[in-house]
N, C-alpha and C positions, 0 to 999 in steps of 0.2 A: 765621414758623414756625407760629404758631397758626392762621393762615389756611390754610396747607397741611394741617395736621392736620384742620381743619374740613372741607376739601374732599375729604379722602381717603375712600376706600371703607371700609366697616365692617371688613374684615379688616386693612387697612393701619392704621386708627386703633387697632385692638387691638394691633397690633404696636408702634406708636409708644408707646402707653401702657405696654406691657410693657417696652420697652427703657429707658424713663425711670423708671417707678414700678412695679416688679414687685409690691410688696406691695399697691398699690391695684388692680392687675389681678387680684388673687386668686391669684397664682402663689407657691407656698410651697416650691418645691424648687430655688431658685436655687443653682447649684453653687458660686458664688464665695463664698457666705457661710459663715463658720465653723460647725462642728457645734454645735447648740444655739441658734443665733441665727437660724434660718431658719423659725421658726414664725410664720406670719402670722395675721391675724385669723380666717381660716377654718380653721386647723389645730386639732386637739384638743390638750390639754395634753401636754407632753413625756413625762410619766410614763405616760400611757395611749396615746400615739401608737403605732399598729401599725407594725411594720417594713415599710417600703415594699417592694413586690414588685419584683423585678428586671425592668427593661424588656425587653420582647420584642424580637426582631430586627426585627419589623415596625415597632414603635414607635420604635426608636432609643434613644439614651441622653441623659442630662442634660436639656437644655433642652426637647427635643421630646417628652419623656415626658409632660409635664403640659400642653402647649399644646393649645388647641382644634385640632381636625383641620384646619379651614380655614386657620387662621393658620400652623400648622406646615407645611402643604403649600406655601403660597405664599411664606413668608418665610424658612424655614430649610432649604433643600435641602442645604446644605453640612454640616449637622449630622446628617443621616440617613445610615446606612451604605448603601453601594451595593447595589442590588437584585441578588441572585445567583440566577438561575433554577435550579431543581433539576436536577441532571444525571441522565440516565438511568443506572441502575446496570449495564445491560448494556454491556460493553466493545465488543461488536460494533456497537452503535448509535453509539458515540462514534467509532469508527474508520472506519465505512463509510457515514456519513451517513444512518443509519437511526434513526428514533425510533418507539418503540412506546408510550411513556408520555407523558401530558400534561406539558408543561413541558420536554421534552428540548430543549437549546439548538441542536441541529443544524437547519439550514434545510431540508435536503432531507428530504422525507417519503417514505420507502420502508420497507415492512415486509418482514421476512425471510420467504421463502417457506416454506410448510409442508414438513416433511421428505418427500422423495420417493425412490423407489427408481430412478427414471429418471435416467440420466446426461444432463447437458445437453450438447448439441452445437449450437453457434451457427452460424447461416447469415447473419450480418450482415457482408458483405464490406467495409464502409466503416470498421469499427472496427479499431484497431491491435491489440486483444486479441481480435478476433472469432473466431480459429481455435483458441483455447486448448482448447475442448472437443474439436475434431476431432483435434488433435495428441495429446491424452490417449488417445483411442481408438486411433489408429493407431500410437502409440509404445509404449503400456503395457498395453492391455486386449484385445488380439486373442484371446488364449487364453481369457480370462474370458468374453468375448462370443461365443466359438466362431466367430470369423472365420477364413476360410481364407486365411491370409497366406503369401505366397511368401517365399523366402529373400532376395529383393531388396526386401521390404517392401510389395509391392503387394497390394491386395485389390480385389475387384470392387465397383464403386460400387453396383450393384443389391443386393449382399449388405449393404452398409452401410445402404442405405435401408430394408432390411427389419427393422433392429434396433428394439427397443422403447426408442427414445430420443426426447427432445424438445429443441427449441431453447430459447434463453434467453427467447424470447417465448412459451414454453410451447406451441409448435406442434409436433405430431407430426412426426418426421423423415420418416415415410412420405409425408407430404403434399408434400414437396419433389420436384423433378424433377432429372434428370441435368443439364439445362442450368443449373439454379441452382447445382449443384455446380461445374460448369465456371466459372461467373462468380465464385463465391466464391474458387476457387483462383487465378484470373487476377488478382483484385484484392487478394489477400493481400500486404500491404506487406513482409512478411519472407520471402516465397517459401518457406514451410515445406512446401509440398506439390508433388508432381509428378503429372502425369496421363500415362497410356499407353493407347493404343487398340490392341487385338489382336483380329483376327477379328471386328470389329464390337462388341467388348466394351470398355467403358471401365473402366480401373483407376486407383486412387489410392494414394499412399503419402506418409508423412512423410519428409522428406529426411534428417533426422538426429535424434538424441536418443532412440533406442530403448532399452528395457529388455527387450523380448521376445527370447528366445534363438533364436527361429526365424530371425531376420534374421542374415545373415552380412556381414561387412565387404566382402568381395570382390564380392559381388553388389549390395550397396547403394551402394558408394562407388567413386570412382576413385582408384587408388593414386598416391602421389607417389614418384617414383623418383629425382629429382635435386633438390638444394637450389636449383637455378636456377628451378625451377617455383614457388618460394615466396619472395616478397620480404619479407613480414612474417608472423611466426607468434607471436601474443601471446595470453596467457591473462589475462583480467580477473578480479580478485577484490577483496577488501576488507581493510583493514589488520587488522581483528580476526581474520582467518583466517591472517595471514602467519606467525605463530610456529608454528602447527601444520603449515603447508606446508613451512617450512624444516626441520622435524624429520623429516617422513615423506614429503615430496614431494607431487606432485599425484596425486589418486586419482580414478578414474572413478566411485566410489561404486556406486550401483545401476544406472547406465547401462552401455552397452557400450563407451563411449569417453570419453576426456578431450577437452574441446572447446577449440579455439583459433580465434582470428579471423585472417583474412587481411588485416586493416587495423586502424587505430586507431579509437577511438570517434568521433573528429571527422571521419573520412573519410566523404565522402558515399556512396561505393560500398559501404561496409560495411552489410549488411542484417541479418545474424544472426550469432550466435557470441559476442557480447560485449554486456554491458549498458552503457547510457549513463551510469549513476551509479557505476561502479566507481572506486576511488581507488588501486588498485595494478595495475600491469602487469608480467607475467612473460613475458619474451621467451625463446623456445625456440631452442636452438642446433640448427637443422635439420641442418646438415652432420654434426655429431657424432652426433646421434640416428640418422640414416640409416646412418652408418658402423658403428654398434654394433648394427644390426639392428632398430631400432625401426620399426614399420610406421606410416606416415603415409598418410592418405587425405584427399580433399577431396570435399565434397558438392556437389550441384547448386546450392545457394545459397551456395557459397564458404566453408563452414565447414570448418576443418581438424580432423581427428580422429585419435586414436591409441588403440590398445588398451593401450598402456603395456607394462610388463613384469610377469610373474608373475601369480598367480591373482587378486590384488587390482587389477591394472591400474594400476600406479604409474609415474609419470614422475619419476625420482629428481632430486634437486636438482643433481646434477652436469651435467645437461643444460640447466640454466638459463643462458642467455647473459648476461642482466642483469635487474635488477629496478628499477623506478622508480615514483615516485608519479605520479598522474594527477589533474588536468591539469598540475600543475607540472613534471612530468618530472624531478624531483630523484632522482639515483641513490641506491639503498639498498644498502649493503654487505652481503654475505653470504659464507658460507664453503661452497664446494662439497664 
């Protein structure tokens, strides 16, 4: 053992000396010794000994507080508290992979853009969320942006390209061409847009989801006249919303319609109308709804829509055929 100690490096020799003879190593804060018996040869008298300062987070506690830095770093990693990098105080940085302060633990380095009055309109057709800016304009902001929107939701593409908008890449929308609009619509994986050419003029619209009152259901959508036209009519939601829905029914909220899907989330043909992460499915009794005068429509991308009843556009609970969990498909009892 002495040969091993002799051949060891200086930090290791110091550690061996410390582990066997802490007093000889000059270490006077051995935590296992009773109070009053830990004063070594280098310590001042107990009566005049200053109160030891609390070890900092960086220093650690107990043994590592008085060790030489080189020995502590090599020999006692298990005694040091784990290093916790400072978290960025901005919640947006933690949730969106953005870090604006040194030491933010997120790996992605993106800085939030400066506030801008320009609405973002993306032209990246390969992204699953690439058309969110376009749908926002065509569904909700036609009046605000003074777009000439028809009752069927169509606007002229050339009017759209004149707007003071910019893409997510901060490229002015005016720099894009009509052909690029065509390609973006063609490659949109949710088929949220339709194009129409009249008298050499290209028009574009969002297929559903409007809040602008200029649009009428009869002009925008195809009516469903028979239950045979619909094999599945389901509304996807979340368990946290179920109690409210069972009390007051499904509401269209600020939109013109309540949305239903023509298939289940697992169906490959379902493109839009239901989120993939829903955990509650509400099936509509289409036959009963049509019999009682509820107007049902279907959009070009196979989303089923209804204005509901009354000023608030409500689908009452009595028209629910069944409610089940997803993906377990366990039935949930309810009272109509």
